[in-house]
C-alpha positions in Angstrom: 2.1 -6.8 -29.2 -0.9 -4.7 -30.4 -1.3 -3.1 -33.8 -3.8 -0.7 -35.3 -4.0 -0.1 -39.1 -6.2 2.4 -40.8 -8.5 0.8 -43.5 -6.6 2.7 -46.3 -3.2 1.9 -44.8 -2.4 5.6 -44.2 -1.7 5.1 -40.4 -0.1 2.3 -38.5 0.2 2.1 -34.8 2.3 -0.6 -33.2 2.8 -1.2 -29.5 5.3 -3.8 -28.3 6.2 -4.9 -24.8 9.5 -6.3 -23.5 10.9 -9.3 -25.3 10.8 -12.3 -23.0 12.4 -15.7 -23.0 9.3 -17.7 -22.3 11.3 -20.7 -21.1 13.3 -18.7 -18.5 12.7 -20.5 -15.2 15.3 -18.6 -13.1 12.7 -17.1 -10.8 11.1 -20.5 -9.9 12.1 -22.8 -7.1 12.0 -25.6 -7.4 12.3 -25.5 -11.2 9.5 -28.0 -11.6 7.0 -25.3 -10.6 7.7 -23.5 -13.8 6.6 -26.4 -15.9 3.5 -27.0 -13.8 2.4 -23.4 -14.3 3.4 -23.1 -18.0 1.8 -26.3 -19.0 -1.5 -25.8 -17.2 -2.0 -22.0 -17.0 0.4 -20.6 -19.6 3.8 -18.9 -19.8 4.4 -15.8 -17.5 3.1 -12.8 -19.5 4.9 -9.5 -19.9 3.4 -6.2 -18.6 4.1 -2.7 -19.9 5.9 -0.1 -17.7 5.8 2.9 -20.1 3.3 5.1 -21.9 1.6 6.8 -19.0 1.5 10.1 -20.7 -0.5 8.6 -23.6 -4.0 7.7 -22.5 -4.6 5.6 -25.6 -1.6 3.3 -24.7 -2.9 3.1 -21.1 -6.4 2.2 -22.3 -5.5 -0.2 -25.1 -2.3 -1.7 -23.9 -1.4 -1.2 -20.3 -4.7 -2.0 -18.6 -5.6 -4.9 -20.9 -2.1 -6.4 -20.4 -2.5 -6.2 -16.6 -6.1 -7.6 -16.9 -4.5 -10.6 -18.5 -1.6 -10.8 -16.0 -3.7 -10.7 -12.8 -5.9 -13.5 -14.2 -2.9 -15.5 -15.1 -1.3 -15.1 -11.7 -4.5 -15.9 -9.8 -4.9 -19.1 -12.0 -1.3 -20.1 -11.4 -1.5 -19.8 -7.6 -4.9 -21.6 -7.5 -3.4 -24.4 -9.6 -0.6 -24.9 -7.1 -3.0 -24.8 -4.2 -5.4 -27.3 -5.8 -2.9 -29.7 -7.3 0.3 -29.3 -5.2 -1.4 -29.1 -1.8 0.1 -25.8 -0.8 -1.0 -24.8 2.7 0.6 -21.3 3.0 0.7 -18.8 0.1 2.3 -15.3 0.0 1.1 -13.5 -3.1 2.2 -10.1 -4.4 0.5 -8.2 -7.2 2.2 -5.0 -8.4 -0.4 -3.4 -10.7 -1.5 -0.7 -8.3 2.1 0.4 -7.6 3.1 0.3 -11.3 0.1 2.3 -12.4 0.6 4.8 -9.6 4.0 5.7 -10.9 2.9 5.4 -14.5 -0.2 7.6 -14.8 -1.6 8.7 -11.4 -0.1 12.2 -11.9 -2.4 12.8 -14.9 -5.5 12.1 -12.9 -5.6 15.8 -11.9 -6.1 18.5 -14.6 -2.7 20.0 -15.4 -3.0 23.3 -17.4 0.5 22.9 -18.8 -0.3 19.3 -20.0 -3.9 19.7 -21.3 -4.6 16.2 -20.0 -8.0 14.6 -19.7 -8.1 14.1 -15.9 -11.5 12.3 -15.9 -10.2 9.7 -18.3 -7.2 8.9 -16.0 -9.4 8.8 -12.9 -11.3 6.1 -14.8 -8.0 4.3 -15.3 -7.4 4.4 -11.5 -10.8 2.9 -10.9 -10.2 0.2 -13.5 -6.9 -0.6 -11.6 -8.8 -1.2 -8.4 -11.6 -3.2 -10.1 -8.8 -5.3 -11.6 -7.2 -5.8 -8.2 -10.6 -6.6 -6.7 -11.1 -9.3 -9.3 -7.7 -10.8 -8.4 -8.4 -10.9 -4.7 -11.9 -12.2 -5.3 -10.4 -15.3 -7.0 -9.1 -16.4 -3.7 -12.1 -15.7 -1.4 -13.7 -19.1 -2.0 -10.8 -20.5 0.0 -12.5 -19.0 3.1 -15.1 -21.7 2.8 -12.4 -24.3 2.9 -11.0 -23.1 6.2 -8.3 -20.7 4.9 -7.4 -17.4 6.6 -6.7 -14.5 4.2 -4.8 -11.3 4.9 -4.9 -8.4 2.4 -2.2 -5.9 3.1 -0.1 -3.3 1.3 3.2 -1.6 2.1 1.9 1.8 1.2 -0.7 3.7 -0.9 -0.2 6.2 -3.6 -1.5 9.8 -4.1 -2.3 11.9 -7.0 0.0 14.9 -6.4 -1.8 18.2 -5.8 1.1 20.2 -7.2 2.4 20.7 -10.8 6.0 19.5 -11.3 7.3 23.0 -11.2 6.0 23.4 -7.7 7.2 20.1 -6.3 10.1 20.7 -4.0 13.4 19.2 -5.2 13.7 17.0 -2.1 12.6 13.5 -1.3 13.3 12.0 -4.7 14.7 8.4 -4.1 16.7 8.1 -7.3 19.6 10.4 -6.7 21.1 13.3 -4.8 18.5 16.0 -4.3 20.7 19.1 -4.8 18.6 22.2 -5.3 16.9 22.8 -2.0 20.0 22.0 0.1 22.1 24.1 -2.4 19.7 27.0 -1.9 20.1 26.6 1.9 23.9 26.6 1.6 24.7 22.9 2.5 25.3 21.3 -0.9 27.6 22.8 -3.5 28.2 22.0 -7.1 31.3 22.4 -9.2 31.3 25.1 -11.9 32.3 25.1 -15.5 34.6 27.8 -17.1 31.7 30.1 -17.5 30.5 29.7 -13.9 27.6 27.5 -14.6 26.7 24.6 -12.3 27.9 21.2 -13.3 26.1 18.0 -12.3 28.9 17.1 -9.9 29.2 17.6 -6.2 31.8 20.0 -4.9 32.7 18.0 -1.9 35.2 20.5 -0.5 32.4 23.0 0.0 29.5 20.6 0.8 28.4 20.2 4.4 25.6 17.7 3.7 23.6 16.1 0.9 20.0 14.9 0.6 20.0 11.4 -1.0 18.1 8.2 -1.2 14.8 9.9 -0.4 14.1 11.0 3.2 17.8 10.9 4.2 20.3 13.7 4.7 23.9 12.7 5.2 26.5 15.0 6.9 29.8 15.1 5.0 31.7 14.0 8.0 35.5 13.8 8.4 36.8 10.2 9.1 33.6 8.6 7.9 32.9 10.0 4.4 35.6 9.9 1.7 35.6 13.7 1.2 34.4 14.7 4.7 34.9 18.3 5.8 32.7 18.5 9.0 34.5 17.8 12.3 32.6 15.1 14.3 32.5 17.6 17.2 30.4 19.9 15.1 28.0 17.3 13.8 25.3 17.8 16.4 25.2 21.5 16.0 25.1 21.2 12.2 22.2 18.8 12.4 20.2 21.2 14.5 21.0 24.0 12.0 19.8 21.9 9.0 16.6 20.8 10.8 15.8 24.4 11.6 16.4 25.4 8.0 14.2 22.6 6.7 11.3 23.7 8.9 11.8 27.3 7.9 12.0 26.7 4.1 9.0 27.9 2.1 8.0 27.2 -1.4 5.3 29.5 -2.8 4.6 30.6 0.8 4.0 27.1 2.1 6.1 24.8 4.4 7.7 21.9 2.6 9.0 19.6 5.4 6.5 18.1 7.9 9.0 16.4 10.2 12.8 16.2 10.5 14.6 14.1 13.1 18.2 13.2 14.0 19.1 9.6 13.4 18.9 8.7 17.0 15.5 10.3 17.4 14.1 8.6 14.3 14.3 5.3 16.2 10.7 6.0 17.2 9.7 5.6 13.5 12.0 2.6 13.0 14.6 4.5 10.8 17.7 4.9 13.0 21.0 3.1 12.7 23.9 2.9 10.3 21.7 2.3 7.2 19.9 5.6 7.6 20.9 9.2 7.2 22.0 11.5 9.9 18.7 13.4 9.5 15.5 11.7 8.5 12.7 13.9 7.0 9.3 13.7 5.4 7.5 16.2 3.1 4.4 18.0 4.1 1.1 16.8 2.8 0.4 18.3 -0.6 4.1 19.0 -1.3 4.9 15.3 -1.9 5.0 13.2 -5.0 3.3 9.8 -5.1 4.6 7.9 -2.0 7.7 7.4 0.1 8.6 11.0 0.6 5.7 11.7 3.0 4.2 10.2 6.1 1.9 7.3 5.7 -1.1 9.4 6.9 -0.8 11.7 3.8 -3.8 12.3 1.5 -3.9 13.5 -2.1 -6.2 14.6 -4.9 -9.1 12.3 -6.0 -9.4 10.8 -2.5 -6.0 9.1 -2.8 -4.0 8.2 0.2 -0.5 7.0 1.1 -1.9 4.9 4.0 -1.6 1.1 3.6 -4.5 -1.2 4.1 -5.1 -4.2 6.3 -8.1 -6.6 5.8 -8.3 -10.1 7.3 -10.9 -12.8 7.3 -11.2 -16.5 8.0 -10.4 -19.1 10.5 -9.4 -17.8 13.9 -10.5 -14.2 13.3 -13.5 -12.3 14.5 -16.3 -11.6 12.0 -17.4 -8.1 11.0 -14.9 -6.6 13.5 -13.1 -3.2 13.0 -10.3 -2.3 15.3 -9.1 1.2 16.1 -5.6 -0.1 16.6 -3.0 1.3 14.1 -1.7 -1.9 12.4 1.8 -1.8 11.1 3.5 -4.0 8.5 5.7 -5.5 11.3 2.6 -6.7 13.1 1.6 -9.0 10.3 4.4 -11.6 10.7 3.8 -12.4 14.4 0.1 -12.6 13.8 0.4 -15.0 11.0 2.9 -17.0 13.1 0.4 -17.4 15.9 -2.5 -18.3 13.6 -0.2 -20.9 11.9 0.9 -22.4 15.3 4.6 -21.6 14.9 6.9 -19.4 17.0 7.2 -15.7 16.2 10.4 -14.7 14.3 13.3 -14.3 16.7 14.0 -10.7 15.7 10.3 -9.7 15.4 9.8 -6.0 15.8 6.0 -6.1 15.6 3.3 -7.4 18.0 0.4 -9.8 17.7 -2.8 -8.1 16.5 -4.7 -9.8 19.3 -7.7 -7.5 18.9 -8.8 -9.3 15.7 -8.4 -12.9 17.0 -11.4 -15.0 18.1 -11.4 -15.8 21.8 
């Protein structure tokens, strides 16, 4: 909790985080780890996940809270390594992702918001300085013979577009109606006055865009309200893909790539758990991450591309590879370095270019 009170008592500002049960050990296994950490490092602290529109909250609450948290987590892990003889550690720190969704959008001047973009750009730099300090806490382990991998599952961009110009497609939190409605594939029910309701009219809906990057055909025999004959599915997919490529928003193309489920196998997104059509938004038309390809760049030199840095025992020194390293390549490489077999269902490949010898 943080409070600010004017000297004359005329103004009081009070910021409060989530209430937490400091003795909740449900996320620890074995339970004894909780007591080791709590007694020697401190109880797990809370971090804020709101207030991005208010730069004062970001500056005075969000960033300091995460400063404290990353130091706590680093100290907790180092304690377990030093005192519990851990030999392998997988560490995840979520500050960059949390801040990307919280305030990155405001790091570009938005006329309709009147935001101080330079101040938010400073917040982004603070976030990476904070992360660098966290990673730096473990680098002395290299002198003890450890090997360290620094990886991410994605980056985040500062969107180029104002909200009014971001296409209503690619949002992962619901059915993306408007673009497919405009193209004639998704229909909404109407009220008595003919206004759209927030309810799908399944009897007149050929396909929906949902879950971010997925378009599902409303297929007879598979979907509860299916109207599309399976014999017509292939032709409809071709029609939708062509419509996606042809769609323009303020004169610019919105969709960079669209593939049938079977063709999306080349990017690892086919099968029953994926849509009938997989698509990604064009660079500049995307939000923060997840709706575009991993090669996408944004404002303020931001990028969706993940990172891969490795150092230590068994690895070449000062070496940079031109190979595109994927997340699925990390597990088999760690397995080889650790002297254990690769996972049985491993999709990736050993990053042999970085290994000594």
